[in-house]
C-alpha positions as CSV (number, residue, x, y, z in Angstrom):
1,M,-6.5,-8.5,-11.7
2,G,-5.3,-10.9,-8.9
3,K,-5.0,-13.9,-11.2
4,H,-2.0,-12.3,-12.9
5,I,-0.1,-11.6,-9.7
6,K,0.6,-14.8,-7.8
7,K,1.4,-13.8,-4.2
8,R,0.4,-11.4,-1.5
9,V,-2.6,-9.9,-3.2
10,A,-5.8,-9.0,-1.5
11,P,-8.0,-7.5,-4.2
12,K,-10.8,-6.5,-1.8
13,L,-8.3,-4.5,0.3
14,D,-5.8,-3.4,-2.4
15,Q,-6.6,0.0,-3.7
16,H,-4.6,-0.6,-6.9
17,A,-7.9,-1.7,-8.4
18,A,-9.2,1.9,-7.9
19,Y,-12.8,2.0,-9.2
20,E,-12.5,-1.1,-11.4
21,L,-15.4,-3.5,-11.6
22,N,-15.3,-7.3,-11.6
23,S,-17.3,-9.5,-14.0
24,K,-20.4,-9.1,-11.9
25,K,-20.1,-5.3,-12.2
26,N,-19.2,-4.9,-8.5
27,L,-16.2,-2.9,-7.3
28,I,-13.1,-5.0,-6.9
29,C,-12.0,-3.0,-4.0
30,P,-14.8,-1.3,-2.0
31,R,-12.3,1.0,-0.3
32,L,-12.3,3.1,-3.5
33,G,-9.4,5.5,-4.1
34,A,-6.3,4.5,-5.9
35,A,-2.8,3.2,-5.0
36,V,0.7,3.1,-6.3
37,D,3.9,1.3,-5.4
38,F,7.1,3.2,-6.1
39,I,10.8,3.7,-5.3
40,V,13.0,6.7,-5.6
41,D,16.4,5.8,-6.8
42,D,19.3,6.7,-4.5
43,E,16.9,7.7,-1.7
44,N,16.3,6.2,1.7
45,M,12.6,5.1,1.4
46,R,12.0,5.5,5.1
47,E,12.8,9.2,4.6
48,V,10.4,9.4,1.6
49,A,7.7,7.5,3.6
50,D,8.1,9.8,6.6
51,W,7.9,12.9,4.4
52,I,4.7,11.7,2.8
53,A,3.2,10.9,6.2
54,E,4.0,14.4,7.5
55,N,3.1,16.4,4.4
56,M,0.6,14.7,2.2
57,P,-3.0,13.3,2.5
58,Y,-3.1,9.5,2.1
59,D,-5.2,6.6,3.2
60,R,-2.6,3.9,3.8
61,L,1.2,3.8,3.5
62,Y,3.0,0.5,3.6
63,F,6.8,0.6,4.3
64,Y,8.8,-2.5,3.4
65,G,12.4,-1.3,3.9
66,E,14.8,1.5,3.2
67,D,15.7,0.1,-0.2
68,R,12.3,-1.3,-1.2
69,P,9.3,0.3,-2.9
70,I,6.6,1.9,-0.7
71,H,2.8,1.5,-1.2
72,V,0.7,4.6,-0.9
73,S,-3.0,4.8,-1.4
74,Y,-5.3,7.8,-1.5
75,G,-9.0,7.4,-0.9
76,P,-12.1,8.8,0.7
77,D,-11.3,7.4,4.1
78,N,-8.0,9.4,4.3
79,K,-7.0,7.3,7.4
80,K,-3.3,8.2,7.3
81,E,-2.5,4.7,8.4
82,Y,1.3,4.1,8.3
83,V,2.2,0.4,8.4
84,D,5.7,-1.0,8.8
85,M,5.8,-4.4,7.0
86,L,8.3,-6.3,9.2
87,L,10.1,-9.3,7.8
88,T,10.7,-12.1,10.4
89,K,13.7,-14.5,10.4
90,T,11.4,-17.1,8.9
91,G,10.4,-14.9,5.9
92,I,6.9,-14.0,7.1
93,I,5.9,-10.4,6.8
94,I,4.0,-9.0,9.8
95,P,2.2,-5.6,9.6
96,K,2.8,-3.2,12.4
97,I,0.9,0.1,12.5
98,K,3.3,3.0,13.2
99,K,2.1,5.6,15.6
């Protein structure tokens, strides 16, 4: 999976792998569950992310910006962890858990 996507991939943390197994028949992501990245055209993605956070079960939600896709995962932990991915002036993304 990760060999096809060149940057910012953490297969052991990224629930996009869902229940997929690696070549050794081990789970790629031990968090289980599944994840999706999506954007809703002509919508403020902060409003979409906030609505999901208030109304839906989820494990993790990563918010990258009002006009960028959000990442939402669903899994057995159901942590409801909402993370703002803040872009610094130097181009580094810093995660900040939203309370």
